[in-house]
C-alpha atoms as an extended CHARMM CRD file, in Angstrom:
* protein
*
       174  EXT
         1         1  MET       CA              0.0000000000        0.0000000000        0.0000000000  PROA      1               0.0000000000
         2         2  THR       CA              1.2430000000        3.4520000000       -0.9380000000  PROA      2               0.0000000000
         3         3  ASP       CA              0.4630000000        6.6030000000        1.0190000000  PROA      3               0.0000000000
         4         4  PHE       CA             -2.0880000000        8.6280000000       -0.9020000000  PROA      4               0.0000000000
         5         5  ARG       CA             -5.2470000000       10.5940000000       -0.4120000000  PROA      5               0.0000000000
         6         6  LEU       CA             -8.3090000000       11.1170000000       -2.5710000000  PROA      6               0.0000000000
         7         7  ARG       CA             -9.5590000000       14.5140000000       -3.6430000000  PROA      7               0.0000000000
         8         8  ASP       CA            -11.8880000000       16.0600000000       -6.1960000000  PROA      8               0.0000000000
         9         9  ALA       CA            -10.3590000000       17.3080000000       -9.4290000000  PROA      9               0.0000000000
        10        10  ALA       CA            -10.0880000000       21.0050000000      -10.2120000000  PROA      10              0.0000000000
        11        11  VAL       CA             -9.8140000000       22.5600000000      -13.6670000000  PROA      11              0.0000000000
        12        12  GLY       CA             -6.1130000000       23.1270000000      -12.9500000000  PROA      12              0.0000000000
        13        13  ASP       CA             -5.6330000000       19.3470000000      -12.8690000000  PROA      13              0.0000000000
        14        14  ALA       CA             -6.5160000000       18.9270000000      -16.5530000000  PROA      14              0.0000000000
        15        15  ALA       CA             -2.9250000000       18.8100000000      -17.8300000000  PROA      15              0.0000000000
        16        16  ALA       CA             -1.8890000000       16.1920000000      -15.2490000000  PROA      16              0.0000000000
        17        17  LEU       CA             -4.9990000000       14.1200000000      -16.0400000000  PROA      17              0.0000000000
        18        18  SER       CA             -4.1850000000       14.3370000000      -19.7470000000  PROA      18              0.0000000000
        19        19  THR       CA             -0.6240000000       13.1650000000      -19.1830000000  PROA      19              0.0000000000
        20        20  LEU       CA             -1.5520000000       10.2820000000      -16.8890000000  PROA      20              0.0000000000
        21        21  GLY       CA             -4.4550000000        9.2280000000      -19.1190000000  PROA      21              0.0000000000
        22        22  ARG       CA             -2.1990000000        9.1170000000      -22.1610000000  PROA      22              0.0000000000
        23        23  GLU       CA              0.6100000000        7.2670000000      -20.3690000000  PROA      23              0.0000000000
        24        24  SER       CA             -1.7380000000        4.7110000000      -18.8190000000  PROA      24              0.0000000000
        25        25  PHE       CA             -3.5810000000        4.0390000000      -22.0760000000  PROA      25              0.0000000000
        26        26  VAL       CA             -0.3820000000        3.6750000000      -24.0940000000  PROA      26              0.0000000000
        27        27  ALA       CA              1.2170000000        1.4130000000      -21.4780000000  PROA      27              0.0000000000
        28        28  ALA       CA             -1.7710000000       -0.9330000000      -21.5130000000  PROA      28              0.0000000000
        29        29  PHE       CA             -2.9900000000       -0.7380000000      -25.1020000000  PROA      29              0.0000000000
        30        30  GLY       CA             -0.5720000000        1.2230000000      -27.2790000000  PROA      30              0.0000000000
        31        31  HSD       CA              0.7570000000       -1.9130000000      -28.9480000000  PROA      31              0.0000000000
        32        32  LEU       CA             -2.6680000000       -2.6770000000      -30.4270000000  PROA      32              0.0000000000
        33        33  TYR       CA             -3.0420000000        0.3300000000      -32.7120000000  PROA      33              0.0000000000
        34        34  ARG       CA             -1.4890000000        1.9230000000      -35.7530000000  PROA      34              0.0000000000
        35        35  PRO       CA              0.4480000000        5.0480000000      -34.6970000000  PROA      35              0.0000000000
        36        36  GLY       CA             -1.8540000000        7.4730000000      -36.5180000000  PROA      36              0.0000000000
        37        37  ASP       CA             -5.0150000000        5.9520000000      -35.0310000000  PROA      37              0.0000000000
        38        38  LEU       CA             -3.4990000000        5.9860000000      -31.5620000000  PROA      38              0.0000000000
        39        39  ALA       CA             -2.3060000000        9.6040000000      -31.8490000000  PROA      39              0.0000000000
        40        40  ARG       CA             -5.7310000000       10.8390000000      -32.9980000000  PROA      40              0.0000000000
        41        41  PHE       CA             -7.4900000000        8.9060000000      -30.2230000000  PROA      41              0.0000000000
        42        42  LEU       CA             -5.1660000000       10.2710000000      -27.5470000000  PROA      42              0.0000000000
        43        43  ASP       CA             -5.5000000000       13.8160000000      -28.8720000000  PROA      43              0.0000000000
        44        44  GLU       CA             -9.2880000000       13.5430000000      -28.7400000000  PROA      44              0.0000000000
        45        45  VAL       CA             -9.8680000000       11.6560000000      -25.4890000000  PROA      45              0.0000000000
        46        46  HSD       CA             -6.9910000000       13.0830000000      -23.4670000000  PROA      46              0.0000000000
        47        47  ASP       CA             -7.0470000000       16.6810000000      -24.6980000000  PROA      47              0.0000000000
        48        48  PRO       CA             -6.4030000000       19.0070000000      -21.7130000000  PROA      48              0.0000000000
        49        49  ALA       CA             -9.0530000000       21.5210000000      -22.8490000000  PROA      49              0.0000000000
        50        50  ALA       CA            -11.6660000000       18.7650000000      -23.2030000000  PROA      50              0.0000000000
        51        51  ILE       CA            -10.7380000000       17.4090000000      -19.7690000000  PROA      51              0.0000000000
        52        52  ALA       CA            -11.0280000000       20.8930000000      -18.2470000000  PROA      52              0.0000000000
        53        53  ALA       CA            -14.5250000000       21.1850000000      -19.7650000000  PROA      53              0.0000000000
        54        54  GLN       CA            -15.4570000000       17.7930000000      -18.2950000000  PROA      54              0.0000000000
        55        55  ILE       CA            -14.2320000000       18.8470000000      -14.8480000000  PROA      55              0.0000000000
        56        56  ALA       CA            -16.4530000000       21.9400000000      -15.0960000000  PROA      56              0.0000000000
        57        57  ASP       CA            -19.4520000000       19.7780000000      -16.1010000000  PROA      57              0.0000000000
        58        58  PRO       CA            -21.4870000000       18.7360000000      -13.0240000000  PROA      58              0.0000000000
        59        59  ALA       CA            -22.4910000000       15.4750000000      -14.7520000000  PROA      59              0.0000000000
        60        60  VAL       CA            -18.8430000000       14.3370000000      -14.9290000000  PROA      60              0.0000000000
        61        61  LEU       CA            -16.8810000000       13.6430000000      -11.7540000000  PROA      61              0.0000000000
        62        62  HSD       CA            -13.1410000000       13.0780000000      -11.4540000000  PROA      62              0.0000000000
        63        63  GLN       CA            -11.6590000000       11.7390000000       -8.2320000000  PROA      63              0.0000000000
        64        64  LEU       CA             -7.8850000000       11.8950000000       -7.9150000000  PROA      64              0.0000000000
        65        65  ALA       CA             -5.4730000000        9.7700000000       -5.9220000000  PROA      65              0.0000000000
        66        66  VAL       CA             -2.5140000000       12.0050000000       -5.0270000000  PROA      66              0.0000000000
        67        67  ASP       CA              0.5970000000       11.6810000000       -2.8880000000  PROA      67              0.0000000000
        68        68  ASP       CA              1.7350000000       14.0650000000       -0.1280000000  PROA      68              0.0000000000
        69        69  ALA       CA              3.2040000000       16.4190000000       -2.7400000000  PROA      69              0.0000000000
        70        70  ASP       CA             -0.1690000000       16.4170000000       -4.5870000000  PROA      70              0.0000000000
        71        71  ARG       CA              1.3600000000       14.4290000000       -7.4690000000  PROA      71              0.0000000000
        72        72  LEU       CA             -1.3070000000       12.5690000000       -9.4470000000  PROA      72              0.0000000000
        73        73  LEU       CA             -1.0500000000        8.7980000000       -8.9560000000  PROA      73              0.0000000000
        74        74  GLY       CA             -4.3950000000        7.7140000000      -10.3750000000  PROA      74              0.0000000000
        75        75  TYR       CA             -7.9380000000        8.8210000000      -11.0540000000  PROA      75              0.0000000000
        76        76  CYS       CA            -11.4800000000        7.7090000000      -11.6840000000  PROA      76              0.0000000000
        77        77  LYS       CA            -13.9490000000        9.4280000000      -14.0210000000  PROA      77              0.0000000000
        78        78  LEU       CA            -17.6970000000        8.9520000000      -13.6540000000  PROA      78              0.0000000000
        79        79  ASP       CA            -20.3430000000       10.2350000000      -16.0490000000  PROA      79              0.0000000000
        80        80  ALA       CA            -24.0190000000       10.5610000000      -15.1510000000  PROA      80              0.0000000000
        81        81  ARG       CA            -24.7450000000        9.9900000000      -18.8390000000  PROA      81              0.0000000000
        82        82  SER       CA            -23.8170000000        6.3390000000      -19.2630000000  PROA      82              0.0000000000
        83        83  SER       CA            -23.5960000000        5.5410000000      -22.9590000000  PROA      83              0.0000000000
        84        84  TYR       CA            -24.6380000000        1.9170000000      -22.4290000000  PROA      84              0.0000000000
        85        85  GLY       CA            -28.2880000000        2.3200000000      -21.4190000000  PROA      85              0.0000000000
        86        86  GLU       CA            -29.5630000000        0.2210000000      -24.3240000000  PROA      86              0.0000000000
        87        87  TYR       CA            -27.8510000000       -2.8940000000      -22.9310000000  PROA      87              0.0000000000
        88        88  SER       CA            -29.5520000000       -2.8490000000      -19.5400000000  PROA      88              0.0000000000
        89        89  ASP       CA            -32.8570000000       -2.1820000000      -17.8690000000  PROA      89              0.0000000000
        90        90  ALA       CA            -31.1770000000        0.0140000000      -15.2500000000  PROA      90              0.0000000000
        91        91  ARG       CA            -33.0730000000        3.2840000000      -14.9510000000  PROA      91              0.0000000000
        92        92  ARG       CA            -30.2860000000        5.4480000000      -13.5150000000  PROA      92              0.0000000000
        93        93  PRO       CA            -26.9510000000        3.9570000000      -14.5680000000  PROA      93              0.0000000000
        94        94  LEU       CA            -23.6980000000        5.7650000000      -13.9400000000  PROA      94              0.0000000000
        95        95  GLY       CA            -20.8710000000        5.3320000000      -16.4240000000  PROA      95              0.0000000000
        96        96  LEU       CA            -17.3890000000        4.6100000000      -15.1410000000  PROA      96              0.0000000000
        97        97  SER       CA            -15.3890000000        5.6650000000      -18.1670000000  PROA      97              0.0000000000
        98        98  GLN       CA            -11.8340000000        5.7280000000      -16.8110000000  PROA      98              0.0000000000
        99        99  LEU       CA            -10.0870000000        4.2380000000      -13.8060000000  PROA      99              0.0000000000
       100       100  TYR       CA             -6.3920000000        4.7550000000      -14.4500000000  PROA      100             0.0000000000
       101       101  THR       CA             -3.3310000000        4.5790000000      -12.2530000000  PROA      101             0.0000000000
       102       102  ASP       CA              0.2620000000        5.4330000000      -12.9390000000  PROA      102             0.0000000000
       103       103  PRO       CA              1.5540000000        2.1590000000      -14.4240000000  PROA      103             0.0000000000
       104       104  ALA       CA              4.2670000000        2.0550000000      -11.7300000000  PROA      104             0.0000000000
       105       105  MET       CA              1.5800000000        2.2410000000       -9.0170000000  PROA      105             0.0000000000
       106       106  THR       CA             -0.5980000000       -0.6920000000      -10.0810000000  PROA      106             0.0000000000
       107       107  GLY       CA             -1.3410000000       -3.1130000000       -7.2680000000  PROA      107             0.0000000000
       108       108  ARG       CA             -0.8550000000       -0.6070000000       -4.4380000000  PROA      108             0.0000000000
       109       109  GLY       CA             -4.4680000000       -0.0140000000       -3.4450000000  PROA      109             0.0000000000
       110       110  LEU       CA             -5.2150000000        3.0760000000       -5.5080000000  PROA      110             0.0000000000
       111       111  GLY       CA             -7.6510000000        1.3260000000       -7.8470000000  PROA      111             0.0000000000
       112       112  GLY       CA             -9.5350000000       -0.2170000000       -4.9390000000  PROA      112             0.0000000000
       113       113  ALA       CA             -9.8360000000        3.1260000000       -3.1480000000  PROA      113             0.0000000000
       114       114  LEU       CA            -11.0250000000        4.8460000000       -6.3180000000  PROA      114             0.0000000000
       115       115  MET       CA            -13.5440000000        2.0590000000       -6.9380000000  PROA      115             0.0000000000
       116       116  GLU       CA            -14.8930000000        2.3870000000       -3.3890000000  PROA      116             0.0000000000
       117       117  TRP       CA            -15.3160000000        6.1280000000       -4.0420000000  PROA      117             0.0000000000
       118       118  ALA       CA            -17.1650000000        5.3440000000       -7.2990000000  PROA      118             0.0000000000
       119       119  LEU       CA            -19.5280000000        2.9020000000       -5.5640000000  PROA      119             0.0000000000
       120       120  ALA       CA            -20.2560000000        5.3380000000       -2.7290000000  PROA      120             0.0000000000
       121       121  THR       CA            -20.8120000000        8.1890000000       -5.1860000000  PROA      121             0.0000000000
       122       122  ALA       CA            -23.2450000000        6.1240000000       -7.2580000000  PROA      122             0.0000000000
       123       123  ARG       CA            -25.2250000000        5.2100000000       -4.1630000000  PROA      123             0.0000000000
       124       124  VAL       CA            -25.3750000000        8.8060000000       -2.8890000000  PROA      124             0.0000000000
       125       125  ARG       CA            -26.5940000000        9.9440000000       -6.3100000000  PROA      125             0.0000000000
       126       126  GLY       CA            -29.3530000000        7.3090000000       -6.2950000000  PROA      126             0.0000000000
       127       127  CYS       CA            -27.9930000000        5.3490000000       -9.2440000000  PROA      127             0.0000000000
       128       128  ASP       CA            -29.1730000000        1.7820000000       -9.7040000000  PROA      128             0.0000000000
       129       129  ALA       CA            -26.1280000000        0.5600000000      -11.6460000000  PROA      129             0.0000000000
       130       130  ILE       CA            -22.5700000000        1.3520000000      -12.6400000000  PROA      130             0.0000000000
       131       131  GLN       CA            -21.5470000000        0.3990000000      -16.1640000000  PROA      131             0.0000000000
       132       132  LEU       CA            -18.1030000000        0.2010000000      -17.7460000000  PROA      132             0.0000000000
       133       133  SER       CA            -16.3620000000       -1.3530000000      -20.7070000000  PROA      133             0.0000000000
       134       134  VAL       CA            -13.2330000000       -3.4550000000      -20.5160000000  PROA      134             0.0000000000
       135       135  TRP       CA            -11.1020000000       -4.8900000000      -23.3100000000  PROA      135             0.0000000000
       136       136  SER       CA            -11.8320000000       -8.5780000000      -23.8370000000  PROA      136             0.0000000000
       137       137  GLU       CA             -8.1580000000       -9.4890000000      -23.3020000000  PROA      137             0.0000000000
       138       138  ASN       CA             -7.5420000000       -7.2790000000      -20.2570000000  PROA      138             0.0000000000
       139       139  TYR       CA             -7.8240000000      -10.1620000000      -17.8170000000  PROA      139             0.0000000000
       140       140  GLY       CA             -6.3600000000       -8.2920000000      -14.8540000000  PROA      140             0.0000000000
       141       141  ALA       CA             -8.9490000000       -5.5160000000      -15.1350000000  PROA      141             0.0000000000
       142       142  GLN       CA            -11.7230000000       -8.0750000000      -15.5500000000  PROA      142             0.0000000000
       143       143  ARG       CA            -10.6410000000       -9.8060000000      -12.3230000000  PROA      143             0.0000000000
       144       144  PHE       CA            -10.5050000000       -6.4490000000      -10.5460000000  PROA      144             0.0000000000
       145       145  TYR       CA            -14.0360000000       -5.5260000000      -11.6370000000  PROA      145             0.0000000000
       146       146  ARG       CA            -15.4400000000       -8.9690000000      -10.7560000000  PROA      146             0.0000000000
       147       147  ARG       CA            -13.9020000000       -8.6570000000       -7.2680000000  PROA      147             0.0000000000
       148       148  HSD       CA            -15.9500000000       -5.4920000000       -6.8740000000  PROA      148             0.0000000000
       149       149  GLY       CA            -19.1730000000       -7.2300000000       -7.9360000000  PROA      149             0.0000000000
       150       150  PHE       CA            -19.3560000000       -6.3660000000      -11.6370000000  PROA      150             0.0000000000
       151       151  ALA       CA            -20.5790000000       -8.9210000000      -14.1690000000  PROA      151             0.0000000000
       152       152  LYS       CA            -20.4630000000       -9.0170000000      -17.9580000000  PROA      152             0.0000000000
       153       153  ILE       CA            -23.7800000000       -8.1170000000      -19.5770000000  PROA      153             0.0000000000
       154       154  ALA       CA            -22.8650000000       -7.6380000000      -23.2500000000  PROA      154             0.0000000000
       155       155  ASP       CA            -20.2370000000       -7.7900000000      -25.9580000000  PROA      155             0.0000000000
       156       156  ILE       CA            -19.5690000000       -4.3470000000      -27.4370000000  PROA      156             0.0000000000
       157       157  ASP       CA            -17.1570000000       -2.6390000000      -29.8140000000  PROA      157             0.0000000000
       158       158  PHE       CA            -14.5150000000       -0.0500000000      -28.9430000000  PROA      158             0.0000000000
       159       159  TRP       CA            -12.9880000000        1.9150000000      -31.7900000000  PROA      159             0.0000000000
       160       160  VAL       CA             -9.5960000000        3.5560000000      -31.9620000000  PROA      160             0.0000000000
       161       161  GLY       CA             -9.5010000000        5.0360000000      -35.4380000000  PROA      161             0.0000000000
       162       162  SER       CA            -10.1050000000        2.1960000000      -37.8870000000  PROA      162             0.0000000000
       163       163  HSD       CA             -9.2680000000       -0.4940000000      -35.3070000000  PROA      163             0.0000000000
       164       164  ARG       CA            -12.1590000000       -2.2790000000      -33.5990000000  PROA      164             0.0000000000
       165       165  ASP       CA            -11.5780000000       -3.9350000000      -30.2430000000  PROA      165             0.0000000000
       166       166  ASP       CA            -13.7930000000       -6.6160000000      -28.7660000000  PROA      166             0.0000000000
       167       167  GLU       CA            -14.9280000000       -5.1780000000      -25.4270000000  PROA      167             0.0000000000
       168       168  PHE       CA            -17.0810000000       -6.4790000000      -22.6440000000  PROA      168             0.0000000000
       169       169  LEU       CA            -19.7190000000       -4.3310000000      -21.0000000000  PROA      169             0.0000000000
       170       170  TYR       CA            -19.7240000000       -4.8830000000      -17.2580000000  PROA      170             0.0000000000
       171       171  GLU       CA            -22.4070000000       -3.7510000000      -14.8680000000  PROA      171             0.0000000000
       172       172  LEU       CA            -22.8520000000       -3.6780000000      -11.1180000000  PROA      172             0.0000000000
       173       173  ARG       CA            -26.4330000000       -3.3460000000       -9.9350000000  PROA      173             0.0000000000
       174       174  LEU       CA            -26.7940000000       -1.2470000000       -6.8030000000  PROA      174             0.0000000000
């Protein structure tokens, strides 16, 4: 276990979130994609201005795991507008769209703490489910989500440029 604390994101955290999001995604999945597709995806999804706009949006919540020097170690992003409603009969699902940690910090309790925050937040907001997608070959993440009570409910696609990944849609009913 590493010493860290959780805190809400501020607009000033957008650059650090962009950097960590890019590094985490590339470390886990960068080998799957053509360089041009990957670069465009990263520029779109992890654009600091877009992240700042998300932080300012009350429907999108970012919780940060930081060390004593306030260095970003990991984060979780929740969206009140889950994009997977058609796959479930949940009436108020919450989308967990990113749970990333610094690749060097994996296995040190950050992901579990961020997940506990996500579960508590969903319950306080009156959500009846949390939904997320996970790559079909990301077995470690699948084990992590199952340990927290999630189950696969559908096969879905995830696109990075012209590359289609087989993804699993996981859901936890609350």
